C-alpha positions as semicolon CSV with decimal commas, in nm:
position;residue;x (nm);y (nm);z (nm)
1;X;-3,827;0,475;-1,015
2;X;-3,503;0,619;-1,151
3;X;-3,517;0,907;-0,904
4;X;-3,575;0,663;-0,620
5;X;-3,269;0,460;-0,722
6;X;-3,066;0,779;-0,753
7;X;-3,163;0,887;-0,402
8;X;-3,078;0,540;-0,272
9;X;-2,735;0,560;-0,433
10;X;-2,669;0,905;-0,288
11;X;-2,768;0,783;0,059
12;X;-2,604;0,439;0,053
13;X;-2,345;0,463;-0,223
14;X;-2,069;0,470;0,039
15;X;-2,134;0,095;0,090
16;X;-1,940;0,029;-0,232
17;X;-1,611;0,188;-0,115
18;X;-1,683;0,043;0,230
19;X;-1,701;-0,307;0,077
20;X;-1,381;-0,249;-0,118
21;X;-1,207;-0,124;0,196
22;X;-1,321;-0,433;0,388
23;X;-1,211;-0,681;0,121
24;X;-0,859;-0,539;0,080
25;X;-0,689;-0,727;0,370
26;X;-0,845;-1,055;0,255
27;X;-0,702;-1,030;-0,096
28;X;-1,046;-1,101;-0,244
29;X;-1,110;-1,006;-0,605
30;X;-1,296;-0,675;-0,591
31;X;-1,340;-0,626;-0,966
32;X;-1,718;-0,679;-0,940
33;X;-1,749;-0,404;-0,678
34;X;-1,557;-0,161;-0,899
35;X;-1,779;-0,248;-1,198
36;X;-2,098;-0,193;-0,993
37;X;-1,953;0,131;-0,856
38;X;-1,882;0,246;-1,212
39;X;-2,234;0,163;-1,327
40;X;-2,393;0,356;-1,041
41;X;-2,155;0,646;-1,102
42;X;-2,253;0,667;-1,471
43;X;-2,628;0,620;-1,430
44;X;-2,710;0,805;-1,109
45;X;-2,454;1,082;-1,083
46;X;-2,480;1,428;-1,232
47;X;-2,193;1,362;-1,472
48;X;-2,126;1,727;-1,557
49;X;-2,116;1,832;-1,194
50;X;-1,907;1,526;-1,104
51;X;-1,645;1,605;-1,368
52;X;-1,633;1,966;-1,252
53;X;-1,564;1,848;-0,895
54;X;-1,299;1,608;-1,016
55;X;-1,093;1,862;-1,205
56;X;-1,127;2,118;-0,929
57;X;-0,823;1,953;-0,776
58;X;-0,474;1,949;-0,924
59;X;-0,423;1,594;-0,797
60;X;-0,666;1,469;-1,064
61;X;-0,427;1,581;-1,337
62;X;-0,139;1,396;-1,173
63;X;-0,332;1,073;-1,115
64;X;-0,506;1,063;-1,452
65;X;-0,185;1,175;-1,623
66;X;-0,010;0,872;-1,473
67;X;-0,277;0,647;-1,624
68;X;-0,262;0,818;-1,963
69;X;0,114;0,784;-1,995
70;X;0,072;0,407;-1,955
71;X;-0,216;0,404;-2,203
72;X;-0,016;0,599;-2,462
73;X;0,276;0,360;-2,412
74;X;0,059;0,080;-2,554
75;X;0,088;0,223;-2,906
76;X;0,468;0,225;-2,891
77;X;0,515;-0,115;-2,725
78;X;0,626;-0,422;-2,915
79;X;0,475;-0,652;-2,654
80;X;0,109;-0,551;-2,680
81;X;-0,012;-0,817;-2,436
82;X;0,203;-0,692;-2,149
83;X;0,122;-0,331;-2,245
84;X;-0,250;-0,404;-2,215
85;X;-0,189;-0,571;-1,880
86;X;0,000;-0,258;-1,765
87;X;-0,300;-0,042;-1,858
88;X;-0,531;-0,270;-1,660
89;X;-0,305;-0,237;-1,356
90;X;-0,317;0,143;-1,380
91;X;-0,694;0,179;-1,431
92;X;-0,726;0,272;-1,064
93;X;-0,550;0,602;-1,139
94;X;-0,842;0,688;-1,366
95;X;-1,146;0,544;-1,188
96;X;-1,075;0,628;-0,822
97;X;-1,030;1,003;-0,883
98;X;-1,358;0,990;-1,077
99;X;-1,544;0,803;-0,805
100;X;-1,398;0,958;-0,490
101;X;-1,329;1,320;-0,588
102;X;-1,686;1,353;-0,715
103;X;-1,833;1,198;-0,399
104;X;-1,995;1,384;-0,114
105;X;-1,992;1,135;0,169
106;X;-2,068;1,253;0,520
107;X;-1,813;1,233;0,801
108;X;-2,005;0,938;0,946
109;X;-1,995;0,752;0,614
110;X;-1,622;0,809;0,565
111;X;-1,560;0,689;0,922
112;X;-1,748;0,369;0,840
113;X;-1,522;0,313;0,538
114;X;-1,218;0,349;0,763
115;X;-1,371;0,126;1,031
116;X;-1,438;-0,142;0,770
117;X;-1,070;-0,153;0,675
118;X;-0,959;-0,174;1,039
119;X;-1,220;-0,444;1,113
120;X;-1,094;-0,648;0,819
121;X;-0,736;-0,613;0,942
122;X;-0,847;-0,736;1,286
123;X;-1,032;-1,037;1,143
124;X;-0,754;-1,134;0,902
125;X;-0,491;-1,101;1,180
126;X;-0,696;-1,315;1,418
127;X;-0,751;-1,575;1,147
128;X;-0,379;-1,596;1,060
129;X;-0,277;-1,622;1,426
130;X;-0,550;-1,878;1,512
131;X;-0,468;-2,086;1,205
132;X;-0,097;-2,081;1,283
133;X;-0,150;-2,178;1,649
134;X;-0,381;-2,464;1,546
135;X;-0,128;-2,599;1,296
136;X;0,151;-2,568;1,552
137;X;-0,026;-2,776;1,818
138;X;-0,234;-3,006;1,596
139;X;0,017;-3,084;1,322
140;X;0,349;-2,978;1,474
141;X;0,402;-2,731;1,187
142;X;0,569;-2,396;1,259
143;X;0,394;-2,141;1,037
144;X;0,483;-1,839;1,253
145;X;0,688;-1,695;0,971
146;X;0,655;-1,496;0,647
147;X;0,438;-1,649;0,373
148;X;0,342;-1,943;0,591
149;X;0,184;-1,700;0,838
150;X;0,024;-1,445;0,602
151;X;-0,258;-1,652;0,454
152;X;-0,444;-1,396;0,242
153;X;-0,172;-1,165;0,109
154;X;0,200;-1,147;0,048
155;X;0,343;-1,066;0,395
156;X;0,498;-0,736;0,277
157;X;0,157;-0,602;0,174
158;X;-0,019;-0,743;0,479
159;X;0,235;-0,576;0,709
160;X;0,189;-0,246;0,524
161;X;-0,189;-0,271;0,565
162;X;-0,155;-0,337;0,938
163;X;0,080;-0,041;0,987
164;X;-0,168;0,187;0,812
165;X;-0,451;0,041;1,023
166;X;-0,252;0,134;1,337
167;X;-0,206;0,488;1,205
168;X;-0,583;0,511;1,152
169;X;-0,649;0,371;1,500
170;X;-0,427;0,626;1,672
171;X;-0,500;0,937;1,463
172;X;-0,863;0,881;1,365
173;X;-1,049;0,624;1,575
174;X;-0,893;0,718;1,910
175;X;-0,992;1,081;1,865
176;X;-1,358;0,997;1,831
177;X;-1,368;0,729;2,104
178;X;-1,437;0,749;2,474
179;X;-1,169;0,678;2,735
180;X;-1,324;0,335;2,799
181;X;-1,284;0,235;2,436
182;X;-0,923;0,344;2,419
183;X;-0,808;0,038;2,613
184;X;-0,954;-0,174;2,334
185;X;-0,768;0,037;2,079
186;X;-0,434;-0,042;2,242
187;X;-0,529;-0,411;2,255
188;X;-0,589;-0,401;1,880
189;X;-0,257;-0,220;1,842
190;X;-0,080;-0,510;2,015
191;X;-0,263;-0,762;1,794
192;X;-0,141;-0,581;1,483
193;X;0,216;-0,559;1,616
194;X;0,222;-0,936;1,674
195;X;0,089;-0,997;1,323
196;X;0,346;-0,757;1,170
197;X;0,622;-0,943;1,354
198;X;0,511;-1,281;1,223
199;X;0,480;-1,144;0,870
200;X;0,860;-1,116;0,893
201;X;0,873;-0,862;0,613
202;X;1,200;-0,671;0,641
203;X;1,050;-0,347;0,512
204;X;0,738;-0,413;0,718
205;X;0,947;-0,423;1,036
206;X;1,164;-0,126;0,935
207;X;0,871;0,093;0,828
208;X;0,689;0,003;1,152
209;X;0,992;0,116;1,353
210;X;1,000;0,441;1,155
211;X;0,633;0,529;1,110
212;X;0,468;0,411;1,432
213;X;0,681;0,617;1,676
214;X;0,605;0,923;1,461
215;X;0,235;0,835;1,483
216;X;0,244;0,835;1,863
217;X;0,444;1,160;1,869
218;X;0,190;1,330;1,642
219;X;-0,108;1,192;1,831
220;X;-0,249;1,439;2,083
221;X;-0,324;1,355;2,445
222;X;-0,158;1,015;2,444
223;X;-0,235;0,841;2,772
224;X;0,111;0,803;2,929
225;X;0,016;0,501;3,144
226;X;-0,144;0,310;2,860
227;X;0,139;0,397;2,622
228;X;0,407;0,298;2,875
229;X;0,229;-0,029;2,949
230;X;0,184;-0,101;2,582
231;X;0,551;-0,038;2,505
232;X;0,659;-0,250;2,803
233;X;0,442;-0,539;2,686
234;X;0,570;-0,488;2,332
235;X;0,938;-0,505;2,435
236;X;0,875;-0,810;2,652
237;X;0,678;-0,971;2,371
238;X;0,957;-0,914;2,121
239;X;1,208;-1,066;2,362
240;X;0,992;-1,376;2,412
241;X;0,907;-1,420;2,044
242;X;1,273;-1,382;1,950
243;X;1,350;-1,673;2,182
244;X;1,087;-1,904;2,034
245;X;1,044;-1,760;1,681
246;X;1,377;-1,599;1,581
247;X;1,318;-1,615;1,204
248;X;1,216;-1,247;1,155
249;X;1,532;-1,128;1,329
250;X;1,736;-1,378;1,128
251;X;1,603;-1,223;0,807
252;X;1,708;-0,879;0,925
253;X;2,056;-1,007;1,013
254;X;2,088;-1,174;0,674
255;X;1,989;-0,851;0,495
256;X;2,241;-0,651;0,700
257;X;2,515;-0,901;0,617
258;X;2,442;-0,869;0,245
259;X;2,431;-0,488;0,251
260;X;2,747;-0,434;0,452
261;X;2,956;-0,723;0,323
262;X;3,259;-0,632;0,113
263;X;3,229;-0,953;-0,087
264;X;3,080;-0,938;-0,437
265;X;2,722;-1,064;-0,454
266;X;2,678;-1,399;-0,625
267;X;2,476;-1,326;-0,940
268;X;2,290;-1,653;-0,906
269;X;2,176;-1,555;-0,556
270;X;1,801;-1,562;-0,489
271;X;1,814;-1,412;-0,136
272;X;1,573;-1,119;-0,150
273;X;1,812;-0,842;-0,045
274;X;2,099;-0,970;-0,261
275;X;1,889;-1,010;-0,575
276;X;1,734;-0,665;-0,524
277;X;2,076;-0,499;-0,522
278;X;2,169;-0,678;-0,844
279;X;1,838;-0,586;-1,008
280;X;1,869;-0,220;-0,906
281;X;2,212;-0,201;-1,070
282;X;2,074;-0,336;-1,398
283;X;1,770;-0,109;-1,371
284;X;1,990;0,200;-1,347
285;X;2,174;0,096;-1,664
286;X;1,845;0,060;-1,854
287;X;1,726;0,400;-1,726
288;X;2,042;0,570;-1,856
289;X;1,976;0,423;-2,201
290;X;1,605;0,518;-2,202
291;X;1,603;0,833;-1,989
292;X;1,346;1,048;-2,169
293;X;1,066;0,816;-2,275
294;X;1,149;0,484;-2,113
295;X;1,120;0,141;-2,270
296;X;0,736;0,163;-2,263
297;X;0,551;-0,030;-1,988
298;X;0,483;-0,315;-2,232
299;X;0,850;-0,380;-2,311
300;X;0,982;-0,320;-1,959
301;X;0,981;-0,686;-1,853
302;X;1,154;-0,798;-2,173
303;X;1,427;-0,536;-2,128
304;X;1,489;-0,643;-1,769
305;X;1,504;-1,011;-1,864
306;X;1,748;-0,932;-2,144
307;X;1,971;-0,753;-1,894
308;X;1,947;-1,039;-1,645
309;X;2,039;-1,296;-1,909
310;X;2,319;-1,087;-2,057
311;X;2,482;-1,017;-1,719
312;X;2,437;-1,359;-1,562
313;X;2,165;-1,282;-1,306
314;X;2,033;-1,636;-1,327
315;X;1,818;-1,612;-1,015
316;X;1,642;-1,296;-1,135
317;X;1,610;-1,428;-1,492
318;X;1,463;-1,763;-1,386
319;X;1,189;-1,585;-1,192
320;X;1,145;-1,296;-1,441
321;X;1,160;-1,050;-1,153
322;X;1,045;-0,690;-1,180
323;X;1,261;-0,400;-1,059
324;X;1,150;-0,445;-0,695
325;X;1,146;-0,067;-0,663
326;X;0,845;0,126;-0,790
327;X;1,045;0,440;-0,864
328;X;1,288;0,246;-1,084
329;X;1,004;0,040;-1,235
330;X;0,819;0,356;-1,339
331;X;1,133;0,528;-1,466
332;X;1,225;0,228;-1,683
333;X;0,878;0,199;-1,834
334;X;0,769;0,562;-1,876
335;X;1,087;0,769;-1,859
336;X;1,135;1,096;-1,680
337;X;0,772;1,212;-1,718
338;X;0,623;0,909;-1,544
339;X;0,893;0,927;-1,278
340;X;0,809;1,292;-1,202
341;X;0,437;1,211;-1,177
342;X;0,515;0,933;-0,930
343;X;0,734;1,167;-0,725
344;X;0,446;1,415;-0,711
345;X;0,214;1,146;-0,570
346;X;0,466;1,039;-0,307
347;X;0,751;1,274;-0,213
348;X;0,565;1,595;-0,300
349;X;0,251;1,463;-0,127
350;X;0,460;1,404;0,186
351;X;0,599;1,759;0,181
352;X;0,256;1,902;0,094
353;X;0,096;1,718;0,387
354;X;0,362;1,831;0,634
355;X;0,324;2,194;0,523
356;X;-0,056;2,168;0,557
357;X;-0,015;1,983;0,889
358;X;-0,226;1,699;0,755
359;X;-0,017;1,434;0,927
360;X;-0,236;1,138;0,837
361;X;-0,157;1,192;0,468
362;X;0,208;1,254;0,560
363;X;0,239;0,921;0,745
364;X;0,057;0,738;0,465
365;X;0,295;0,890;0,209
366;X;0,599;0,801;0,419
367;X;0,474;0,442;0,456
368;X;0,416;0,414;0,081
369;X;0,757;0,564;-0,006
370;X;0,928;0,309;0,220
371;X;0,751;0,022;0,047
372;X;0,800;0,170;-0,300
373;X;1,175;0,156;-0,232
374;X;1,179;-0,225;-0,219
375;X;0,864;-0,335;-0,402
376;X;0,708;-0,256;-0,739
377;X;0,377;-0,210;-0,558
378;X;0,182;-0,069;-0,850
379;X;0,232;-0,390;-1,049
380;X;-0,004;-0,592;-0,829
381;X;-0,365;-0,539;-0,722
382;X;-0,284;-0,548;-0,350
383;X;-0,047;-0,256;-0,404
384;X;-0,207;-0,020;-0,652
385;X;-0,566;-0,051;-0,522
386;X;-0,446;0,021;-0,168
387;X;-0,236;0,318;-0,276
388;X;-0,477;0,492;-0,514
389;X;-0,793;0,423;-0,312
390;X;-0,660;0,560;0,017
391;X;-0,459;0,837;-0,147
392;X;-0,776;0,974;-0,310
393;X;-0,975;0,929;0,011
394;X;-0,716;1,115;0,219
395;X;-0,692;1,397;-0,035
396;X;-1,072;1,431;-0,059
397;X;-1,152;1,410;0,312
398;X;-0,973;1,519;0,627
399;X;-1,020;1,209;0,839
400;X;-0,863;1,366;1,146
401;X;-1,122;1,642;1,166
402;X;-1,499;1,666;1,154
403;X;-1,484;1,908;0,866
404;X;-1,456;1,786;0,509
405;X;-1,123;1,860;0,345
406;X;-1,174;2,013;0,004
407;X;-0,941;1,847;-0,245
408;X;-0,693;2,105;-0,374
């Protein structure tokens, strides 16, 4: 009986990461899936062999080290409740290397995991657009904008998911599809572009403008007619949507005005770009005072709030805002060691991928770095699950080739 269950797990165990991948764009709680995955891993895996596979790769030491530095911080934190919460948020850096680096999924199974994520992005985009159109005509409500449009997730995270889904479409799915299917791929691309636009995330729009052209440049054998037609429709679509739904462009203009204005920023300001600049200034001051070991992850929020209150950042203090920059957030909480580990998982991973010509990992890293610059992504489930899950998957498997990439 046990052997039969073990064989079943080895043959169909990929359904667990597939389910997780599918649920991500819907913002559904996937804790139960992770628990079931852990149980199957413990009971039906060859634990000794699995651990050997895990620590074959240097990335395991970086990922697990990042978790451990947060776990150790618990013992030095005054605020034990927040410290425990920080450990919970970083558990993915322990469990996903264990689960994914010890896996041996086939190319077909890994492709299904990727397809599940893309399918979920399609369904969630269609739902958001259909819901918004219905409300516009039935109730006269204009929800074609930001949080009102993105129903399942914060629009910044939803836009990031859609950009990554486009990268997967162009670099992975298109390469294993027939010419007939490629027209559908570009239709899905347009759907995602429309959804990204209505998400109205400033970094979502900027990272799309940076990452997506690089994706098309890297992609081999791009059909010139389809690409030209797609870009023409895209430009025309942006022109039309700007006429009827100018809010996303207005947000970009507002951010530019804040960044390039010579006037001092009002410390009570709650505009996202303005408050970020103020928070980053206070974050740098805290880092200078706690350079080596940080404030501990548990006391990080208290230190930020103290700085906000002391320096009159009433908007940031009232909302108890985090650093809104993952690099600063990590540096404040864990000091130089945690900051270096984070750089290894992002900047070094980008350089590593470029050198190895593994451009899918490079584009993923670039996308994550862009979002890390303006969001403390690893503080929320939608951020850290996405990052660690796909980072481990891309390191473990070469999704752009039929051959398995050995994690190194």
